[in-house]
N, C-alpha and C positions, 0 to 999 in steps of 0.2 A: 399094411395096418390092419387094426383091430376091429372085428365088427360085430362082436359078442357081448358089447354091451346094450343089455337090452333097455337100461335106462335111459340111453339116448334116444331112442326110438320111443317109446312111451307119449312126448309132449306133441312128435310129430304127426301124429295120428292122421290118417290122409281124412277130405269128406269123405261123408258117407258113411263111417266107421262109428260104433259107440263112444260119446264123446268123452266118457267116463275114461277109458283106457284100464288100462293096468295100475294104474296108480289108484284109480275110484272099487276098482276090483278090492286090489290091498286096503283102503280105505274102510272100506263093507268091511271085511275080515276082521279088521281093526275095531270098528265098532259092534261087531255081534262078540267079541272079546270084551269087549269093556262091557257091554248089556251083563256078561254073563257074568264078571266081576264084581256089576254092583249089585245083583240077586246074592252073589254068594259072600262077596267081602264087605257089604254093609254101604253106611251113608258116607267114608270117608272117601272110594274108591269114587261115588257118585260129584263129589266135589272137582276131586280131579279132572273126571269129564267134561265137568262147566267149566273148570278150568280152559281146560285145552280147547273145546267148542267157542271160546271168547263168550260163553254165559249168554248166546241166545238161541235159536233155533237154527237147524240147520243148514239157512238159506242168507243166515247172516255169518256164520264161520270163517274161518281163512280156509279150509277146505272146498266150501260152497264159493269160494272168493274166488279162488285159482279154478274153479268147474266152470263160474260165471266166465271168466276169460277167455277161458277155452271155447268155448260156446259161443262169444260174442259179444257178451251181456259186457262190454268195457265198465261203463256207468255204474253198474251194482260191483264191479268189485273193486273200483275206485274207492267207491263210500266205506265199502269193509275194510280194504287194506287204511285208508286215513283214520277210521278213528282205532286201528287197532297199532298203526304202526309205531306208538309211544309206548304201548303195553309193556310192561319189562317182566311179565306175570304169565304171560303165555311159556308154555312148558316147549322144551326142544324135543323134535326136532321141528316144530313150526316158527320157533322166533323171530327166524330169519326172512317168514311168509309176505310178511303186508310190504315192508320195504323192497321186498325183491318185486312182487305185483304191482309197486309204483315207481320201480327202474323200469321192466319192463314194456309198461303202458304207457309212461315218458319215450321210452327209447323209437317205441311203435308211431308216437306222433310229430316228432320230431323229423320224420322223411316226407311230413307234409308243411315243415315250412317251408317257404321259395326263397326270405333273404337268408344269407347265409351266417348273418351274427345272431339271427334268432333260433336259426337250425343248432348253432353249437352251443348256444345258451343252452336250450332246454338238453343238448345230449350231455349237458357237463351236468347238471340238476339230476339226470340219471342214474350218469357218474355216481353221485353221492348217495342217494337209497340202492344201488348195486353193490356197494362197497360196504356200506352198512349189513346187507343185506351178505357178503359172505364173511362180515365178520361175527355174525350173529349165527350164520349155519343157514344153507339154502335149502327149501325143503325138501323133501328126500325126492330120489330120482331127477331133480332139477339142477344138480348142483354143477351141470357140465354143460347144460342151459345157459344154466347163470352166469360160470365164466364169460360164454363166448359173449353174452350180451352186454356181461360188463369189456370186455376185450372191444368191441364193435363200436361202444359210447365213449370207451375213453379217446380211440381213433380218431372218430367223429369231431371230439371235444379238444384237436391236437394236442391230446395226453400219449402221442406217440410209443416212449419207453412204457409207460406203462399197461399201454397197449400189447405192444413189443410181449410184454410178459407175460399178459394171462392169455395170449393166444396162442404161445406159443408152449404155455402149459398143458392145454388142453385140445393140441392140433393131433395127437395120436390115437385119442379116445374119441376123437367125435367125427368118425367118418361120413357125415350126412353133411357136412358144414366141413369139408377139408380143402375143395377148390374155394369158399368164399375166404377160410382165413389164408390160404397163400396168396390171394389178392391182397388184402387186405394187408399180412406183414409184409409182402411186398410194398406197396404205398408208405408202410409206416415207413421203413429205412430208408427210403425217398427221401420223404419230408424229414426227417433230421435236419436242422441246422446248426451250428455248420456239416455240412456235408464232407463224410471223411470214408476214405478208401475203404476200408472195412463194412462202412454201412451201405456202400455202395454194394459191395462184393455178396453182401446177405442180400441186397436188394435184388441182386441182379438172379441167385440161389430159388430164391422165392417166385420172382417172375415165369423163370423156368418153370419152376414145377407146373406153376400155372397154365403158361402156354401151352406143358405136354396134355391136357386135358384134349381129347379128342369131342368131347359134351358141348366143346363151346361153340356159340352161334355164329355166324362170321362175321359180328359185327363184334363179337364179344374176342374173337381170336386178333383184328385187327385195332385195337384195340390194348390187346396184351404188347402187338409186336410195337408199337407208336412207343408204350410204357417199357419195355426190353431195350429196344432202338436207344431212347430218351439215355437210360442207363450207362449203356457200351458208350455212347457220345461221353458221358461225362465219367468215363473210366477211359477215356483217351482210345477207344476199341474202335476206329472211324470204319475201316473196312468189314468190321461186323456189324456196324451201326448200317453203315448204308446196303449188304446183303440183306436186313433183317427187314428195312423200310420196302425192299423191291417185292417183299412177299403180298403188300399191303394191295388187293387189283382196285383200278380207277373207278371201279363202281362205291366203294365202301366210302364208309360218309368221314372215314379217319383217314381217306388217301391226303385233303390237304396238309393236314399235319404233319403225314411220312414228308411232302415236299418241304412243310418248312424245317424237319431236320436234315432233310439234303442241306437245304441254304445255310442248318448250321452247323453242318459241315465241313462246306465249303468255306465259311466265313472262318473257320480254326485251321483251315489250312492257311487262308490266303496270311494270318498272322503267323504263323510257324512258319510257312514261307521267306514274308518280309524279314524274319527277327532269323532269318538264314543268309539272307541276305540274294537270294534267290526271286531276282522281279520278274521276270518275265512268267513263271510260275505261278507267283504272286497274283499279278494282274490274271491270269488263267481261274481262277480259283474267286477274284472278287467280282469278276464278269459271272463265274456261274453263282455262285450266290445271288446276284443281284436280278438273273434271270429266274429261279428260284422263286425268291421272294415278288418277284413281280406275279408269278405267273400263281402262287399261293392269295395274293394280296387284289389279285382280280376275279377268286370268286362272287357268285352275285350273293351268298349269303349274309351281307352286310356285318351284322351282328353276329356272327360266329367269332367263337374264341382265336378259332385260328387265322381266320381274317384280321381280325384285329391287332395278333404276333405281327404277322407277316409284314402287316402295314407299314409297324413300327420298324422295326431289323429292313424293309425297303428303306424305309428314312436312312439308316444309319450306314447301311454298304454304299448310297449314293453319296452320300459326303465323305467316305473310305477313297471314292473314286474320283472324288473334288469334282461332282455334277450340284454343284453348292443351290445352283437356282432350282434346280429340279425336288435336291434334297428337302432344302425351307417348305416347299411346296407339301413334297410328303409328309414332312412333319408335323405343316400346321394342320395338315386336310385330318389326320391320326388323331390330332389334340383334339379336335372340334367335334370329328365324329365319335368317336370312343370317350367320350369326357366323363370323368371320376371312373377311369380304368387306370390299370398301373403304365397300360401302353399309355393313354395320355398324359399321365406326367412325366413318362423317358422323354415321350417325344416334344414334350414341349421343352425341357432341359435343350434338346438341340436345337429344337429353333432359334430359342431364346440365346445359346453360344453363335449361330449363324446370324441374328440378326446383329448382336455385339460386334460378330470378326469385322459387320461393312458399315459399321457405326450406326447402327438405326438402336440409338441406345433407350430413347424413350418406347418403342414399341418392345426392345429385348425385357425392360423393366417390369414391364406389363407381364409380358409371358413371364417370367423368373414369379412374380407376385402370383399369380396365379398358381404355377404347378410349385409351389411354396403351400399355398393353401384347400390345391387339391388333396395332395400329400398327403395332408394332417385330418382329411375330414373325417377319418374313420376313427381320429382319435389313437390311431398306432401305425407306425409304416410299415409297409407289405407291397415291395415290390421286385418279381426276380429277375427284371431286367437292371436296373441299379440299384444296387443295397444302399440302406438309412447312408453309411459313412461317404461312401460313393459321392451317394446324393449330396451331402454338407460340403465335401470339398469340393464338385463343380463349383457349388452355388459360392462357396469364399474366396474358389481363386476368380471363379467373373468378379466379387468385389472387390479383392487384392488388384486384381488388371486394370477395373477402372482407378483405383487410385493409382497406382502406378503412373497411367495414362496422364495422371490430373485432372479425372472427369469425377468429381467426387458425386455429385448431385444423384447421379442414378446409383454409384455406391452405396451410398444412406437410403434409400428407396429401397432398394430391396432388405437392408441390415434390418430395418425396420419392419421386413416381414418376413424374419425367421423364426419366429416363434408362432406357434407354439414346437413345433419341426422339430426345430433345434431345441436344444436343454437354455432356459434362461440364461442362465448365466455366461456362458457361449455367446449366445446373441446380442447379450447387453452390452458383455465387452468389445464383441465388433463393429458394433452400431458405437458406443462409445471412442472406441480406436481411428476410425473411419470422420466421426465428426471433429476429432482432436486434428488429427491431421490434414483436415481441409481448414481450419484455424490456422493449423501452422504455413499453409499452401497458402494462403492469403497474409498474413502477417509479412511472410519475406516476399513476396510479390507488391507489397507495398512500400515496404523498404527500395527499391526500386524506381519507383514510379515518385513526378513530381507530385510534391505537398497535396496540392490539390486532386491531383487523380488519388493518392493514399487516401486521403481522408474516408470516401467511400467504402470502402478496400479493408479498412481498417475497423469499420464500424461491423461490416457484415463477419471480420476475422473474429471481433470480439465474440458475437451473437453464435457462433461455430465453437467457441473453447464452453462460453456456458452452456449450449446445449452437451457438448460433452461430459462435464461437470454433471448434468443433471442426471445422465443416464450412468456414471461412474455412481451416482449415490442411488441410483436404484440398483442397481449390482451390488454395493454394498448393502444396501437393508435384507436382498436374495441373500446375502453368502454369512448373514448377521452372525451364525453359530457356527464359523469360520475360521481360519487361522488368515484368509486372506480379506476382512473383514478390514481391516487397518489401512490396508493398504490400498483397499479401492475406496474409503473415503479422504485419503492421501491424494489420490488423481483427481479423486474430485474436489476438494480443495486449490486445489494447482493447476486445473483446469478453472476452475473461478476468480481464480488469481487473474490467469492471462486473458479472461473474460471483463476481468474489471467491475466483477461484482463483488466489489471486498465485505461486506458485510455477512452475505453467504458463505465467505471463503473465512471468514472470523469466527460461524457458528461451525460450519463443519470442523473448521481446527482445534473447536472446545470439546467436540465429542471426540476425535482425532487422540487428543492428548488421555482421554478418560480411558481408554482401551490400552493405547498404544505402550511398547515396552518403555523402560528407561533410555534405551541404546537411542529411540529416535526422538525423543523427546526435544530434544535441541531444535533440531530443524523446522518441527512443527512452531516451537515459540519465536524462530525468526522468519515465518511465514506468517505469522500472528502480527507481529510487530512491522514486517512489510504492509501488510492487510491496513492496519490503525492507521501508519502516516499518510498514508492513499486515501484515510476517510476524513485527514487532517484532526488526528486523533495523538498529536506528537506526545503528550504526556503519558497518554495511558501507554503510548509501544513503548514507552520506556523499562516497565515493568518487564514483559517477556526479555525485553534486553538483557537488563540487570540478572537477571533470574539464570539466565542461558550461561552471562559473564562469570557470575558466582560459581554455579553448581555445574557446570561443563566444563568447566576452562581448558578441558584435554580438548573437545571436542572441534570438530575443521568448523562448524557451524557460528562458533565463535569470531572467527572472522567476518564474515557474514554480518555478523551482530553487530558488529564494531562500524561497518560501514554504516550500516541501519542507525545505530545510537550518534554517528556525526551527524545523518543528517536529518534526527529526529532533534536534536542539540541545535544544530543550526538554526531552525525553525522556532524553536524558542526562544532564541536571541541566546545562549549558552556557551559560546564561542570557546572559552576556557574549557570545558568539558569534550565538548566534538574535538579540538585539537588532540586530546588527551588520547582518547579511543583511538582515532583514527593514526596519530605517531605512533599506537602501540600495533596496529597491524604493521605496520614499514619496520618498526624496529625488535618486530617480533624476533626473527632471523630463520622461521620454519617456512613461512610463505613467499613461494618462488616467483620475482615478480610476471612470470608468466600467467600467474595466477590472477585470475576476474578480480579475485578482491585485492589485489595487491593495485590493481589498475587503479578500482574504484578508490580506495583508497586514497593515492595519486593524485588524482582528479580532484576530490573531495574536498583534500587538506590544502591542497591552491587557491579554491575558492573560499574557505573556512578564511583563510592568510589573507586574503585580499578584502571580503568582507568585515574583517576585525582591521585592516588598514584604512578602510571609509570609516568608521568606526572611530578609530583614534583621531584621524584626519577630520570629523565633525565637532568633536570635542573639542582639538584646538581651537576650530572655527571660534566654538561658543563663549571660550576663553581669548579671543581677542588675535588669533590666526590670522587675520583680514587686513589688520592691522599695520600703519608703517611699521617697516620693519625695529626703528628704533621704538616703537612705542608696542610691540607685541609684548605678552608679560611672560614670565620663565616658565611659568606652566602650559603655556600654550605651547613653544618651543618643547615641551618634554612631548607634550603631545603627537606633534611633528617629526618629533624623533622615533617615538614608539608606531608610528604607523610604516612612517620609512621601515622599520625594521620588520613588520610586517608584508609590508610591498616587497622586500627584498627576498622573505619568504616563499612568498607568491611566485613569483619569478621563479623561483626554485624551483619549486614540485612542480609548474604548471610546464615551464619548458622541458622537465625531465619527464612527464606523462606525454606530452606532444611528441616530443623527440622516440621513447619509446613507443607510443602509440598515434604514428599519425595518422592512422585509417578512422581511427573510432570518432564519430559522431560529434564527440564533446571537446575534440580538438580544435575545433572554429572557435567554441568558447573561447574554449581555456587560453590560443593564440589573443585573440582578442583583449581578455581578462591582464592577460603582460603584456599588451601594448598602454591598457590605464596603467596601471603597475607603474611603468615607464613613468609614461606622462604626468602621473599625480607626484612622483617622487623629483619631480623636478622643481616643486614649489620648495622644498624646506633651502638645500641650497640656492636658489632664488633670493630667497630671503636671509640667506647667508652672507649673501654675496654683496651685499647692500648694509652690512652690518660695518665687513672689514677692513681695513686699510691697506694689510699688508698686502703687496701682488701677486705672490705667490700662492696665498689663499684664494684673493680673488679670481685666481686663474682656475684654479684646481675646480675651485664653487661652481665657475663658470662649464667648465667642463663638464662637470658632469649634470649642471643643467641638459646643453647641450649633447653630449651622449644619450640622457633619456628619452628626450624629445625624442632627438633621430631617430633611435628604437623603436621608438612607436610609431614615428609616421612612416618607416621602413614595414611597419609588423600592419599598418592599415592600407596600407597602398598595397598588399601582398591579398591582404584579404580583400579589400574594393575590387581588385583583380579578379580573383578567383571567383566571387559569390556574383561578381555580373555577368561571366560566361556562363557561370551556371546558371543562373536567371534569363539568359539569352537562350539558352541550348534548351531549358525545360521550359519557358515560361512562368515558371515561378517556382520562388523558394519556400522553403518553411518559415513558421512567423519568428521563430530565436533569429535564422538566416539572415530575414529581411531588415530585423529590427537590430543585428550587429550590422550588416552593410549602411543605414541610414543612420547607424551612432559614427562610423568610421568616418563618414564624409564629414561631418560636427569637429568630429574630436581630429581627425587629420587635420582639419583647420585650423583648431584652437591653439593647437600644438607649432603648427608655422605660422602663426599670429604671435607666439611668446617668443618664436626664435625672429622675429620682426621680420619674416618673409613674406610682407601682406600680399604679392602678386599671387603669390602660390595658395592662400589662405584665401586669396577673393577666388581662383579659379575653383579651389575646393569647393566652398560654399556654391556658387556657382554652379556647379553643376549637381549639386544639392538642392537649393533652388527647384534648377529647373526639373528634376526627376521627383522632387515632391510639392509642384508647382497647386497640387490639388487638397493636399493635406495643411494642415494649420502649423506643422513645422516648420515647414519653406517661409514663415515669417520668421522666426528666429536666425536663419539664412540671411535673408535682405539685412534685417539690422547689423549683422557681423562681417557684413561685405561694407556696411556705411561705416560701421567702426574703422575698417583697415582704411578707407577711403579718407577718413578722419585724419588716418595717424600719420598717411602721406602727403599731407598738405592739401587733399584733393576734397575740397568742400562743396562745389558742384555736382560733382559724380556723388558725392555721400548724399545730399540732399535728392539727387534723381534716383537714387535705389531707394529710400524711404518712398518716395513718390510710388515707383514700382508697388511695394510693400501694399502699400494703400491700395490699388489697384488688383492686387492681389487675394486680398482680405475682402474687397469688396464683390471678388466674385467667389470666394468660397460659398459652398452651399450649407443651406440654413440646416443646423441638426446637427454640427460636426462639435465632436465633444472636446476644445480646445483643451483640457486639461488635461489630455491624455499625454498631450507631448509638449505642453507648450506650460507657461504658468500663471497665465489669465486667463479671461474672458475674452469675447469678440470686442466688448466695449472698452474692457479693459485696453485692449491690443489698440482698437482707433485713437482712445488717447495716448496713447505711446506713443504708437507712430505721429501724432503729430506734436508731439512736447520733442518729440529727437528731432523730425524738419524743423523746428524752430530753434533749436539752441546750435544745429550744424550752422 
């Protein structure tokens, strides 16, 4: 090492010597020469001198400022430096003197800050001034010292690569601080993240150089051993690590840190043995690690860094040894005692995971939330035990585990606490996905329970879908300028649709269509139409439906658009148009029968044809179809013919739907409509039977009547049995199923009455009157029973049935809406029963 550079020693003048040193001697000589130049050369040289001295007296010049700093007059030096730092007219070699002074002063002051963040900030400002000084040129004889102060300030402000460059450059030329440079370089190489073998080797090199100095105090020696051991540990030199640690005496303040390193070595060997399948050796290493960490954690200096680290590591190894209760207690203790430290955050993760394993979800949620909040307190994540990626993964795994276990409440609570530690888009995505999964779960659960129990589940499911929709929308707004924006909007709209907030869905879909490409426009049109239909805006829904059909005829969305078109047209009473779009799906040739759209089209077309049959039948009645056969106008018969054709088509499509999809919930309604079509189709052949005299034709029409009615009765019977059984098992039915069951009793009785099977009809109506005796519809059953008795010439029984009906009427609760299931009010029924009883 060179020791000949006199410039390095000048600024480091020991106390008691002349403060000016060689620099001031040289400056004095320079002043002498300048004064001579003024005398000889005149005014121009004088002006140069003024510029050099800053235009003021000697005590306000930069040279004077440096002298003031060296003598401890820091305030004076700072004032001069501040006044000259932006003065670019100062001539070389003093142009960098002002920023150099400010950098030196800040470097000194930074050491006095206790808060690491504040200290780092001051060092960073010092770096800015010193870099400026270097660019302009350090003052004479301060070049190396300036580079040294810059390197140290860069290291302290975590600019490690820059610090390495600055300090390495002057290492050989600055023997006075070579010890400090070796120490700093070792720290810098060790601090660079991510750690690389090359950097570790450099750290090892400089650490060994530093460690070899005989001038180190015992405390410095022990600290050097600790660092050297940690570098060796990172390099996997475990035996060398232990050898280095054993050189630290038990009386050293670094002894506990050495114990921790021994524990870390044992921990590393535990994992190595475990990976190699050497279970016995692994257990020995695990026991050693626990012993070392327990020893270090028992240190009386509770606030010491070493104790804090050992406390956390002990919890980790106790957990590995399946001492779960003790591990949880240790993790909890670490989290509470060492609040707002990396160990507290890491211990919180351990504790939360242990709590979750014991199904203590509420407690686990609270700890996860605290850990997330604590980890983000300083604005950026720094933790040597659990890096940021691992931290996020462990929290995400907890959320996923709760989701898989169908424990959505804790998953949502933790997901809502992810920000700001998680990136906003990731946090939004996770929360939205959990909310959506919760909605799915509740919806599927509702499908498997009785109807009354499902109502609350469905309401909760819709709430979760709406919550997911809101978060997806927040995510979309956050990613407005990205390619994911429209996809987030789509997810939001879809969730709102399932949450039945159709107005919000329409609003979001409009925004989606503004930005989405042509390729995805059809699905937006279809979704908009679905929402509008749900809002009872069928007329408005036809616009997006027709747009989809016209402009995107080859897109798969057209099939769903046709299904929705059928629904919209049916609501508007435009049955021909409804038949057209639904038939187009079934006749397209490209739609597979296994597809949802084919299935929907089949059921829907059957419903449309049934409705069309009822419409023609109603028109036939208006034209006189209820008159005696011989008096029925031809036009009425034509409407009856059309009605039967529609019923025939309905039976065809509905029968195909039920046969193909027997487990579809709509199959119950479809079977009931098939039965109704058969029953109503018996009207026309019955009328014709009475008009013809040819026996073969009469037999034909009579067979048609009986076939239709018998088919209807058979279906009514099957439905009655299935729904009654389901009611007994579940205690309730869906309102549609309950209505079908009720109608089956009455329709079955009506069909049997048409077949003159009066006893069977009475039995069916009696069952209905008993089941619905607290409802107004029971009155209809009594009236039909009375008619059956009248046709059987049992007048006494008929009148008795009417009297029973009067008693039931008197017992019906006040406030019952008779119009829901009958054709009259309470008074109308009273008058009608009185009249009926008098005529029997």
